[in-house]
C-alpha positions as CSV (number, residue, x, y, z in Angstrom):
1,M,17.6,-8.5,-15.6
2,S,19.1,-5.1,-16.2
3,C,17.1,-1.9,-16.2
4,H,18.7,-1.0,-19.5
5,N,16.9,-3.0,-22.2
6,S,16.6,-2.4,-25.9
7,E,13.3,-1.3,-27.3
8,P,11.2,-4.2,-28.7
9,S,10.6,-4.2,-32.5
10,F,7.4,-3.0,-34.0
11,V,4.4,-5.3,-33.7
12,P,0.9,-4.5,-35.2
13,L,-1.6,-3.1,-32.8
14,W,-4.1,-5.9,-33.3
15,A,-1.4,-8.4,-32.3
16,R,-0.6,-6.4,-29.1
17,I,-4.3,-6.4,-28.3
18,I,-4.4,-10.2,-28.6
19,D,-1.2,-10.4,-26.4
20,V,-3.0,-8.4,-23.7
21,I,-6.1,-10.6,-24.0
22,C,-3.9,-13.7,-23.6
23,L,-2.1,-12.3,-20.6
24,T,-5.4,-11.3,-19.0
25,L,-6.9,-14.7,-19.5
26,V,-3.8,-16.4,-18.0
27,A,-3.9,-14.0,-15.0
28,L,-7.6,-14.5,-14.5
29,G,-7.2,-18.3,-14.8
30,A,-4.5,-18.2,-12.0
31,V,-6.8,-16.2,-9.8
32,V,-9.7,-18.6,-10.4
33,A,-7.4,-21.6,-9.7
34,I,-6.6,-20.0,-6.3
35,S,-10.0,-18.6,-5.3
36,G,-12.3,-21.2,-6.8
37,G,-13.9,-18.8,-9.3
38,F,-17.1,-16.8,-9.2
39,Q,-20.7,-16.6,-10.5
40,Q,-22.3,-13.3,-11.4
41,W,-25.6,-12.2,-13.0
42,I,-25.1,-9.3,-15.5
43,A,-28.4,-8.0,-17.1
44,R,-30.1,-11.4,-16.6
45,V,-27.1,-13.2,-18.1
46,R,-25.4,-15.6,-15.7
47,L,-21.6,-15.4,-15.9
48,S,-20.0,-18.4,-14.3
49,V,-16.2,-18.9,-14.1
50,T,-15.4,-21.7,-11.7
51,S,-12.6,-23.5,-13.5
52,P,-9.3,-22.1,-14.8
53,F,-8.9,-24.6,-17.7
54,P,-11.3,-22.9,-20.2
55,L,-9.5,-19.6,-19.6
56,F,-6.1,-21.3,-20.3
57,L,-7.4,-23.0,-23.4
58,W,-8.8,-19.7,-24.8
59,A,-5.4,-18.1,-24.1
60,L,-3.6,-20.9,-25.9
61,G,-5.9,-20.6,-28.9
62,F,-5.5,-16.8,-29.2
63,A,-1.7,-17.2,-28.8
64,I,-1.5,-19.8,-31.6
65,V,-3.4,-17.5,-34.0
66,R,-1.3,-14.5,-33.0
67,H,2.0,-16.2,-33.5
68,W,1.0,-17.9,-36.7
69,A,0.2,-14.4,-38.1
70,V,3.0,-12.4,-36.4
71,P,5.8,-14.7,-35.3
72,R,7.9,-12.2,-33.4
73,D,8.2,-10.4,-30.0
74,P,5.8,-12.6,-28.1
75,I,4.2,-11.1,-25.0
76,Y,6.0,-13.6,-22.6
77,R,9.3,-12.1,-23.8
78,E,8.4,-8.5,-24.1
79,F,6.2,-8.2,-20.9
80,P,9.1,-9.0,-18.5
81,V,11.3,-6.4,-20.3
82,R,8.6,-3.7,-20.0
83,L,7.9,-4.7,-16.4
84,V,11.5,-4.4,-15.4
85,R,11.8,-1.1,-17.2
86,W,8.7,0.2,-15.4
87,L,10.0,-1.0,-12.0
88,C,13.2,0.8,-12.6
89,L,11.5,4.2,-12.9
90,P,12.4,6.3,-9.9
91,Q,8.8,7.1,-9.0
92,V,7.7,3.5,-9.1
93,R,10.7,2.3,-7.1
94,S,10.4,5.1,-4.5
95,A,6.6,4.5,-4.1
96,A,7.1,0.7,-3.7
97,I,9.7,1.1,-1.0
98,A,7.6,3.6,0.9
99,V,4.5,1.4,0.8
100,V,6.4,-1.8,2.0
101,G,8.5,0.2,4.5
102,T,5.5,1.7,6.3
103,R,2.4,-0.5,5.7
104,L,4.0,-3.8,6.9
105,P,5.4,-2.4,10.1
106,I,2.1,-0.7,10.9
107,L,0.1,-3.9,10.4
108,L,2.6,-5.7,12.6
109,V,2.1,-3.0,15.3
110,G,-1.7,-3.5,15.0
111,Y,-1.4,-7.2,15.4
112,L,0.9,-6.9,18.4
113,A,-1.4,-4.4,20.0
114,V,-4.3,-6.8,19.7
115,S,-2.2,-9.7,21.1
116,L,-0.5,-7.7,24.0
117,F,-3.2,-5.1,25.0
118,G,-6.4,-6.7,23.8
119,Y,-9.6,-5.0,22.8
120,V,-11.0,-2.0,24.6
121,N,-14.0,-4.0,26.0
122,G,-12.5,-7.4,26.0
123,R,-13.9,-8.4,22.6
124,P,-14.2,-6.8,19.2
125,P,-17.6,-5.4,18.3
126,L,-17.3,-6.9,14.8
127,R,-15.6,-10.1,13.9
128,Y,-15.8,-12.1,10.6
129,F,-13.0,-14.6,11.4
130,N,-11.8,-16.4,14.5
131,N,-8.2,-15.7,13.4
132,D,-7.1,-12.2,14.7
133,L,-4.7,-11.8,11.8
134,L,-7.4,-12.4,9.2
135,N,-9.8,-10.2,11.1
136,L,-7.2,-7.4,11.5
137,P,-8.4,-5.3,8.4
138,V,-12.0,-5.3,9.7
139,R,-12.1,-2.2,11.9
140,W,-14.6,0.6,12.3
141,D,-15.9,1.9,8.9
142,G,-14.4,-1.1,7.3
143,G,-17.3,-3.2,8.4
144,W,-19.8,-0.7,6.8
145,Y,-17.9,-0.9,3.5
146,L,-17.9,-4.7,3.6
147,Q,-21.6,-4.6,4.2
148,I,-22.1,-2.5,1.1
149,V,-19.8,-4.9,-0.8
150,T,-21.7,-8.0,0.2
151,D,-25.3,-6.8,0.6
152,G,-25.6,-3.5,-1.2
153,Y,-27.1,-0.3,0.1
154,R,-30.0,-0.4,2.5
155,F,-32.1,2.3,4.0
156,L,-34.9,2.4,6.6
157,S,-36.7,5.7,6.4
158,N,-38.3,5.4,9.8
159,E,-35.1,4.8,11.6
160,L,-33.0,7.9,10.8
161,E,-31.4,7.8,14.3
162,V,-29.9,4.4,13.4
163,Q,-26.5,4.2,11.6
164,Q,-27.1,3.2,8.0
165,N,-24.7,2.5,5.1
166,V,-26.0,5.1,2.7
167,V,-23.6,7.7,4.2
168,F,-20.7,5.8,2.6
169,F,-20.0,6.7,-1.1
170,P,-19.8,3.9,-3.7
171,A,-16.5,4.2,-5.6
172,Y,-14.4,2.2,-3.1
173,P,-17.0,-0.6,-2.3
174,V,-17.7,-1.0,-6.0
175,L,-14.0,-1.6,-6.7
176,V,-13.7,-4.0,-3.7
177,R,-16.7,-6.0,-4.9
178,L,-15.3,-6.3,-8.4
179,V,-11.9,-7.5,-7.1
180,G,-13.6,-9.6,-4.4
181,R,-15.6,-11.5,-7.0
182,L,-12.4,-12.5,-8.7
183,F,-11.1,-13.6,-5.4
184,G,-13.9,-16.1,-5.0
185,G,-16.9,-14.0,-3.8
186,R,-16.6,-15.1,-0.2
187,M,-15.9,-12.9,2.9
188,I,-12.2,-13.8,3.0
189,G,-12.0,-12.8,-0.7
190,Y,-13.7,-9.5,-0.1
191,V,-11.5,-8.6,2.9
192,S,-8.4,-9.5,0.8
193,A,-9.8,-7.4,-2.0
194,G,-10.3,-4.4,0.3
195,M,-6.7,-4.6,1.4
196,A,-5.6,-5.0,-2.2
197,V,-7.6,-2.0,-3.4
198,S,-6.4,0.2,-0.6
199,L,-2.7,-0.7,-0.9
200,T,-2.7,-0.6,-4.7
201,S,-4.4,2.8,-4.6
202,F,-1.9,4.1,-2.1
203,F,1.0,2.8,-4.2
204,A,-0.5,4.5,-7.3
205,A,-1.1,7.7,-5.4
206,L,2.6,7.8,-4.3
207,V,3.7,7.3,-7.9
208,Y,1.6,10.3,-8.9
209,L,2.8,12.3,-5.8
210,Y,6.4,11.7,-6.8
211,A,5.7,13.0,-10.3
212,F,3.9,16.0,-8.9
213,A,6.7,16.8,-6.3
214,R,9.5,16.2,-8.8
215,E,8.3,19.1,-10.9
216,R,8.7,21.4,-7.9
217,L,11.6,19.7,-5.9
218,D,14.7,17.8,-6.6
219,D,14.7,14.0,-6.7
220,D,15.8,13.6,-3.1
221,R,13.1,15.9,-1.6
222,A,10.5,14.3,-3.9
223,Q,11.3,10.9,-2.3
224,Y,11.2,12.5,1.1
225,A,7.6,13.8,0.4
226,L,6.5,10.2,-0.1
227,W,8.0,9.1,3.2
228,L,6.4,12.0,5.0
229,I,2.9,11.2,3.9
230,A,3.4,7.5,4.4
231,S,4.7,8.0,7.9
232,Y,2.1,10.6,8.9
233,P,0.4,9.7,12.2
234,F,-3.0,9.3,10.6
235,A,-1.7,7.4,7.5
236,V,-2.8,4.2,9.2
237,F,-5.9,4.3,7.1
238,F,-4.0,3.9,3.9
239,G,-3.5,0.2,4.8
240,A,-7.0,-0.5,6.1
241,V,-10.4,-1.2,4.5
242,Y,-11.1,2.5,4.1
243,S,-11.5,4.8,1.1
244,E,-8.7,7.2,2.1
245,S,-6.2,5.6,-0.4
246,L,-8.6,5.9,-3.3
247,F,-9.5,9.5,-2.4
248,L,-5.8,10.4,-2.2
249,L,-5.1,8.8,-5.6
250,G,-8.0,10.6,-7.2
251,A,-7.0,14.0,-5.7
252,V,-3.3,13.9,-6.5
253,A,-3.9,12.4,-10.0
254,A,-6.5,15.1,-10.8
255,F,-4.3,17.9,-9.6
256,Y,-1.3,16.5,-11.4
257,H,-3.1,16.2,-14.8
258,L,-4.9,19.6,-14.4
259,S,-1.6,21.3,-13.6
260,K,-0.3,19.9,-16.9
261,A,-3.5,21.0,-18.8
262,Q,-4.5,17.4,-19.3
263,V,-8.1,18.3,-18.6
264,W,-9.9,15.1,-19.6
265,Q,-7.7,12.9,-17.5
266,A,-8.2,15.4,-14.6
267,A,-11.9,15.2,-15.1
268,C,-12.0,11.4,-14.9
269,W,-10.0,11.5,-11.6
270,G,-12.1,14.3,-10.3
271,F,-15.2,12.4,-11.0
272,I,-13.8,9.5,-9.0
273,T,-13.2,11.7,-6.0
274,G,-16.8,12.9,-6.1
275,L,-17.9,9.3,-5.9
276,T,-15.5,8.4,-3.1
277,K,-16.3,10.8,-0.3
278,P,-18.9,13.6,0.4
279,S,-16.0,16.1,0.6
280,G,-14.8,15.0,-2.9
281,A,-17.3,17.4,-4.5
282,L,-15.5,20.3,-2.7
283,L,-12.5,19.7,-4.9
284,S,-14.3,21.7,-7.6
285,I,-13.4,24.8,-5.6
286,P,-9.6,24.4,-5.9
287,F,-9.9,23.0,-9.4
288,A,-11.8,26.1,-10.5
289,I,-9.0,28.3,-8.9
290,L,-6.4,26.3,-10.8
291,V,-8.3,26.5,-14.1
292,L,-8.8,30.3,-13.7
293,S,-5.2,30.9,-12.8
294,R,-4.0,29.5,-16.1
295,P,-3.8,31.8,-19.2
296,P,-7.0,31.9,-21.2
297,G,-7.0,29.8,-24.3
298,G,-8.6,26.8,-26.0
299,R,-10.2,23.7,-24.6
300,R,-12.6,25.7,-22.5
301,L,-15.0,22.8,-22.4
302,G,-12.3,20.5,-21.1
303,R,-11.3,22.9,-18.4
304,L,-14.9,23.3,-17.3
305,A,-15.4,19.6,-17.3
306,A,-12.4,19.1,-15.1
307,A,-13.6,21.7,-12.6
308,I,-17.1,20.4,-12.2
309,A,-16.3,16.7,-12.5
310,P,-16.2,16.1,-8.7
311,C,-19.7,17.7,-8.4
312,V,-20.9,15.4,-11.2
313,G,-19.7,12.4,-9.2
314,L,-21.6,13.6,-6.1
315,L,-24.8,14.3,-8.2
316,L,-24.7,10.8,-9.6
317,Y,-24.7,9.3,-6.1
318,V,-27.5,11.7,-5.1
319,A,-29.6,10.5,-8.0
320,F,-29.0,6.9,-7.0
321,I,-29.9,7.6,-3.3
322,W,-33.0,9.5,-4.5
323,R,-34.2,6.5,-6.4
324,L,-33.4,4.1,-3.6
325,T,-34.8,6.1,-0.7
326,G,-37.1,8.8,-2.2
327,D,-34.9,11.4,-0.4
328,P,-31.9,12.8,-2.3
329,L,-30.3,14.0,0.9
330,A,-30.7,10.7,2.9
331,W,-27.0,10.2,2.7
332,A,-26.4,13.6,4.4
333,R,-29.1,13.2,7.0
334,G,-27.7,9.8,7.9
335,H,-24.6,11.4,9.3
336,A,-26.6,12.6,12.3
337,A,-26.6,9.0,13.7
338,W,-22.8,9.2,13.8
339,G,-23.0,12.5,15.8
340,R,-22.2,14.6,12.7
341,T,-24.4,17.7,12.3
342,F,-23.4,20.9,10.6
343,E,-22.5,23.8,12.7
344,P,-20.2,26.8,12.1
345,V,-16.6,26.3,12.8
346,T,-16.6,29.3,15.2
347,R,-19.2,27.5,17.4
348,V,-17.1,24.4,17.5
349,V,-14.0,26.3,18.6
350,A,-16.0,28.4,21.1
351,R,-17.4,25.2,22.7
352,Q,-14.0,23.7,23.1
353,Y,-12.6,27.0,24.5
354,S,-15.5,27.2,27.0
355,F,-14.9,23.7,28.3
356,I,-11.1,24.4,28.8
357,Q,-11.9,27.7,30.5
358,H,-14.3,26.1,33.0
359,A,-12.6,22.6,33.5
360,G,-9.0,23.4,32.9
361,V,-6.5,22.0,30.4
362,G,-5.8,18.9,32.5
363,E,-9.4,17.9,32.6
364,Y,-9.9,18.6,28.9
365,L,-6.9,16.4,28.0
366,A,-8.3,13.6,30.3
367,V,-11.8,13.7,28.9
368,G,-11.1,14.8,25.3
369,G,-7.7,13.4,24.6
370,Y,-8.7,11.9,21.3
371,D,-10.2,15.3,20.3
372,V,-6.8,16.9,21.1
373,L,-5.0,14.6,18.7
374,N,-7.4,15.4,15.9
375,M,-7.3,19.1,16.7
376,V,-3.6,19.2,16.5
377,A,-3.8,17.6,13.0
378,A,-6.3,20.2,12.0
379,L,-4.2,23.1,13.2
380,F,-1.1,21.5,11.6
381,A,-2.9,21.4,8.2
382,L,-4.4,24.8,8.4
383,G,-1.1,26.3,9.5
384,A,0.5,24.8,6.4
385,A,-2.1,26.3,4.1
386,W,-0.4,29.7,3.9
387,P,3.2,28.5,3.0
388,V,1.6,25.9,0.6
389,G,-0.2,28.7,-1.1
390,R,2.9,30.8,-1.5
391,R,5.2,28.0,-2.7
392,I,2.9,25.7,-4.7
393,G,-0.2,27.9,-5.5
394,P,-3.5,29.2,-4.1
395,A,-5.5,26.2,-5.4
396,Y,-3.6,23.9,-3.2
397,A,-4.1,26.1,-0.1
398,A,-7.8,26.1,-1.0
399,F,-7.7,22.3,-1.2
400,I,-6.4,22.2,2.4
401,A,-8.8,24.7,3.7
402,V,-12.0,23.2,2.2
403,I,-11.2,19.7,3.4
404,V,-10.3,20.7,7.0
405,V,-13.0,23.3,7.4
406,S,-15.7,21.1,6.0
407,S,-14.6,18.3,8.3
408,I,-14.8,20.4,11.4
409,A,-18.1,22.0,10.4
410,S,-19.7,18.5,9.9
411,G,-18.5,16.8,13.0
412,G,-16.3,18.9,15.2
413,W,-12.8,17.4,15.7
414,L,-14.2,13.9,14.9
415,S,-12.1,12.3,12.1
416,V,-10.2,15.5,11.2
417,G,-6.9,13.7,11.6
418,R,-8.0,11.0,9.1
419,H,-9.2,13.6,6.6
420,S,-5.9,15.5,6.9
421,S,-3.9,12.5,5.8
422,V,-4.9,13.1,2.1
423,L,-3.7,16.7,2.0
424,F,-0.7,15.9,-0.1
425,P,0.4,19.5,-0.7
426,V,1.3,19.8,3.0
427,F,3.8,17.0,2.6
428,V,5.3,18.5,-0.6
429,W,5.8,21.8,1.2
430,L,7.3,20.0,4.3
431,A,9.7,18.1,2.1
432,A,11.0,21.4,0.8
433,A,11.0,23.2,4.2
434,I,12.6,20.7,6.5
435,P,16.4,21.0,6.7
436,D,18.3,17.9,5.8
437,R,19.7,17.3,9.3
438,H,16.1,17.3,10.7
439,R,14.6,14.8,8.3
440,P,15.2,11.6,10.4
441,A,13.7,13.2,13.5
442,W,10.5,14.1,11.6
443,L,10.1,10.6,10.2
444,V,10.8,8.9,13.5
445,G,8.3,11.2,15.3
446,F,5.7,10.7,12.6
447,M,6.1,6.9,12.7
448,A,6.0,6.8,16.5
449,F,2.6,8.6,16.5
450,Q,1.4,6.4,13.7
451,A,2.3,3.4,15.7
452,L,0.2,4.9,18.5
453,S,-2.7,5.4,16.1
454,A,-2.4,1.8,14.9
455,A,-2.5,0.5,18.4
456,L,-5.7,2.5,19.1
457,F,-7.3,1.8,15.8
458,Y,-6.8,-2.0,15.8
459,T,-7.8,-2.4,19.4
460,W,-11.1,-0.6,18.7
461,R,-10.3,2.5,20.8
462,P,-12.4,5.5,19.6
463,M,-9.7,7.8,18.4
464,F,-11.3,8.5,15.1
């Protein structure tokens, strides 16, 4: 089917709504046929969908009524046309190629690392399936997210030194649970849903990133920005059961809409970032800078809502935790069990410098090699903040600074590399700054280190 298709004729809105309902029922029926369906209680009402046939019959009934009233442009003819037209958009095509071209090889590297090198202690600390391929997505924090998905939040007030799942914010596990219920409501369905949510969010984030970059760069460099972020050494988390993909989507979408003065769309995405990670609330700082840098005018309420939306997301989770535990800051105190306690960045740097001064660089690399990799990522991101601020704007430099500094202050170098992977303005600036002849070398170097990250991550080595 060609990318150049004529526009469909006018169809009443109510008929299009019925078309969408029919398509949704057919898609849901197909999922139920594969997964076996699901049962769910909603406000004391039991919703049970265990057979696809009622869904197909409802779709058929709606379709008959629709085509009796408006016998033209049925959805099964128009939908493929619209789908092909959408797939032909440059941002969609570029994002899809980048996702497939990087996520599949990295998953293959992870599987080969497990098969060839084995696990760090001979066996994985968490295992849901006997098949290593099925168990591949379940690594590190992925197990905590799946615990929230299957069992909800739990908190033991007298065991603060024990790791507890209240430190993980709800936006990602809620989405995984919704999709996982459609996939059958069993563990294999939830793991598959986690991967589906992560990869879909990453794809959508790249679509937004292309649109964002295209307004500042030409088409070729906008595509290159997608490949840079997808090949970044710590981009391994975009294809895992982690919330990084959703956070990236929320951040880039919010910035994109806010830069175009689409304040309510920006507020919705900002709200999602506040519910995705603790650092999401900090996006209110660069949002406020971006809002204040625009000429004064109307829609002040909308601009204010967009700026504070990430904080609203955080406060909503705080209210939930308060009701659950009696302590509104239980989620923050719980990080101490992971070795995350707040301390000034200067103290973190001074401690590292003192160790190097007394033990030497060689001993530091031998003992703290993982810290070095995360430290390099932090220095790389912070070093890019100045040129990002000059080329793209101070709000984007502030975004980089608040994410990196807050990460260092709340846990030293731990996980800074992972947190740096969502700093999309860095990759837009890199795409503009790297000479054409050096592009392949950057991508090869990035992917080589991402393969190393994947080998460490999937074999349970504590890099992160």
